[in-house]
C-alpha positions in Angstrom: 52.0 -38.5 14.4 53.2 -37.3 11.1 51.1 -34.8 9.3 49.5 -36.0 6.2 50.8 -34.1 3.2 47.7 -32.2 1.4 47.3 -33.0 -2.3 47.3 -30.0 -4.5 44.8 -30.0 -7.3 42.5 -27.5 -8.9 39.7 -26.1 -7.1 36.4 -26.9 -8.8 34.3 -24.3 -7.1 34.7 -21.0 -8.8 34.0 -18.9 -5.8 36.4 -21.0 -3.5 38.9 -20.8 -6.4 38.7 -17.0 -6.6 38.9 -16.6 -2.8 42.0 -18.8 -2.6 43.6 -17.0 -5.6 43.1 -13.7 -3.8 44.5 -14.9 -0.6 47.5 -16.7 -2.1 48.4 -13.8 -4.4 48.4 -11.4 -1.4 50.6 -13.9 0.4 53.1 -14.3 -2.2 53.4 -10.6 -2.9 54.1 -10.2 0.8 56.7 -12.8 0.7 58.2 -11.2 -2.3 58.2 -7.7 -0.5 59.9 -9.3 2.6 62.5 -11.0 0.5 63.2 -7.7 -1.3 63.6 -5.9 2.1 65.5 -8.5 4.1 68.0 -9.5 1.4 68.1 -6.2 -0.5 67.1 -8.0 -3.8 65.2 -6.7 -6.9 62.1 -8.9 -7.1 59.6 -8.8 -9.8 56.2 -11.0 -10.0 53.8 -11.2 -12.8 50.4 -13.0 -12.4 47.6 -13.5 -14.7 44.3 -14.7 -13.1 42.0 -17.4 -14.8 40.1 -14.4 -16.3 43.2 -12.9 -17.7 43.5 -10.0 -15.2 47.0 -8.9 -14.7 48.7 -8.5 -11.2 52.1 -7.5 -10.6 54.6 -6.7 -8.0 58.1 -5.1 -8.1 60.5 -4.0 -5.6 61.5 -1.1 -8.0 60.3 -0.1 -11.5 59.0 -3.2 -13.3 60.5 -2.0 -16.6 63.9 -1.7 -15.1 63.9 -5.1 -13.7 62.5 -6.7 -17.0 65.2 -4.8 -18.9 68.0 -6.2 -16.7 66.3 -9.7 -17.2 66.4 -9.3 -21.1 70.1 -8.0 -20.8 71.0 -11.1 -18.7 69.3 -13.5 -21.0 70.9 -11.8 -24.0 74.3 -12.1 -22.4 73.8 -15.8 -21.7 72.7 -16.5 -25.3 75.8 -14.7 -26.6 78.0 -16.9 -24.4 76.1 -20.2 -25.1 75.8 -19.4 -28.9 72.5 -20.1 -30.6 69.6 -20.0 -28.2 67.6 -23.2 -27.8 64.0 -23.4 -29.0 63.0 -23.3 -25.2 64.8 -20.0 -24.7 63.4 -18.5 -27.8 59.9 -19.3 -26.6 60.8 -18.0 -23.2 62.0 -14.7 -24.7 58.8 -14.6 -26.9 56.6 -15.0 -23.8 58.6 -12.4 -21.9 58.3 -9.9 -24.6 54.6 -10.5 -24.9 54.3 -10.2 -21.1 56.3 -7.0 -21.1 54.1 -5.5 -23.9 51.0 -6.5 -21.7 52.2 -4.9 -18.7 53.1 -1.8 -20.6 49.6 -1.7 -22.2 47.9 -2.2 -18.9 50.0 0.4 -17.3 49.1 3.0 -19.9 45.3 2.0 -19.7 45.5 2.4 -16.1 47.2 6.0 -16.4 44.3 6.9 -18.8 41.7 5.8 -16.5 43.2 8.2 -14.0 43.1 11.0 -16.3 46.7 11.0 -17.3 48.4 10.8 -20.6 45.3 11.8 -22.5 47.2 13.7 -25.2 47.0 12.1 -28.6 43.8 10.4 -28.0 41.2 11.1 -30.9 37.4 11.5 -30.2 36.5 7.8 -30.6 39.0 6.9 -28.1 38.0 9.5 -25.7 34.4 8.4 -26.0 35.3 4.7 -25.4 37.2 5.7 -22.2 34.2 7.9 -21.1 32.0 5.0 -21.4 34.3 2.8 -19.5 34.6 5.3 -16.6 30.7 5.8 -16.7 30.4 2.0 -16.3 32.9 1.8 -13.5 31.2 4.8 -11.9 27.8 3.0 -12.2 29.0 0.0 -10.4 30.6 2.1 -7.7 27.2 4.1 -7.3 25.3 0.8 -7.2 27.7 -0.6 -4.5 27.5 2.7 -2.5 23.6 2.5 -2.7 23.6 -1.1 -1.4 25.9 0.0 1.4 23.6 3.1 2.3 20.6 1.0 2.2 22.1 -1.5 4.5 23.1 1.2 7.1 19.6 2.6 6.8 18.1 -0.8 7.5 20.4 -1.3 10.5 19.6 2.0 11.9 15.8 1.5 11.5 16.2 -1.9 13.3 18.0 -0.4 16.1 15.5 2.5 16.3 12.6 -0.2 16.7 14.7 -1.8 19.5 15.1 1.5 21.3 11.4 2.2 21.0 10.5 -1.2 22.4 13.1 -0.6 25.3 11.6 2.8 26.0 8.0 1.4 26.1 9.2 -1.4 28.5 11.0 1.2 30.7 7.8 3.4 30.8 5.7 0.3 31.8 8.1 -0.4 34.7 7.9 3.1 35.8 4.1 3.3 35.8 4.1 -0.1 37.6 6.6 1.3 40.3 4.4 4.4 40.7 1.2 2.4 41.1 2.8 0.3 43.7 4.3 3.3 45.5 0.7 4.9 45.4 -0.9 1.8 46.8 1.6 1.3 49.6 1.1 5.1 50.6 -2.8 4.7 50.6 -2.6 1.6 52.7 -0.4 3.5 55.1 -2.7 6.4 55.3 -5.8 4.0 55.9 -3.8 2.1 58.6 -2.9 5.3 60.5 -6.4 6.6 60.3 -7.9 3.3 61.6 -5.4 3.4 64.4 -6.4 7.0 65.3 -10.1 6.3 65.4 -9.6 3.2 67.6 -7.5 5.3 70.0 -10.2 8.0 70.1 -13.0 5.5 70.7 -11.1 3.8 73.6 -10.2 7.1 75.3 -13.8 8.5 75.0 -15.8 5.6 76.4 -15.4 6.3 80.1 -16.5 9.9 79.7 -19.8 8.8 78.3 -20.4 6.6 81.4 -19.7 9.3 83.8 -21.9 11.7 82.1 -24.8 9.1 82.1 -24.3 8.6 85.9 -24.4 12.2 86.7 -27.5 12.9 84.5 -29.3 10.1 86.2 -28.4 11.4 89.7 -29.5 15.0 89.0 -32.9 13.7 87.7 -34.0 12.5 91.2 -35.1 15.6 93.2 -36.2 13.5 96.1 -32.9 12.0 96.8 
């Protein structure tokens, strides 16, 4: 039976859309890396999410690959003459993307504490607030994780306490059963001994009575 072709359309659920974007993005980056390794090709990918966040992949330096693309596009335009409006728009978008990539890269280096020379006081303060905000979110996430771990440990501790209580009850029950069995054995052995003593002592009492009776009759 032929497999029905799945229709591709926009995902309405925001959470599902973000999860799908994350999975597909990692998948396409992985495929691009495999293409670069297997075929010894220079590969560059630029992706902007629905929220405007930049994601990029390049098998070598992104700036070098974009430079090669610009040079290649420029040579094509020279050969073909006046570029068409489509190519002009494409070049404009490429220049804008290149600038955004460069700006984001600079911002990332500043967040890492690099390339801080030349920043004035206001820029440094703005960068400090940005780092403090990020650190606050990290601390909050860390606190949630620690509390979750503590809760799990407390739950496990309660389970261990309950297991120990049940184990102690079993030990006490076994000790009581052992004591009762020992007591019954002692009582049984004592009763057997008394019965044996009684049975062996009865004839002696009869002989003694007969002797006393005979000695009590002097005229016989």
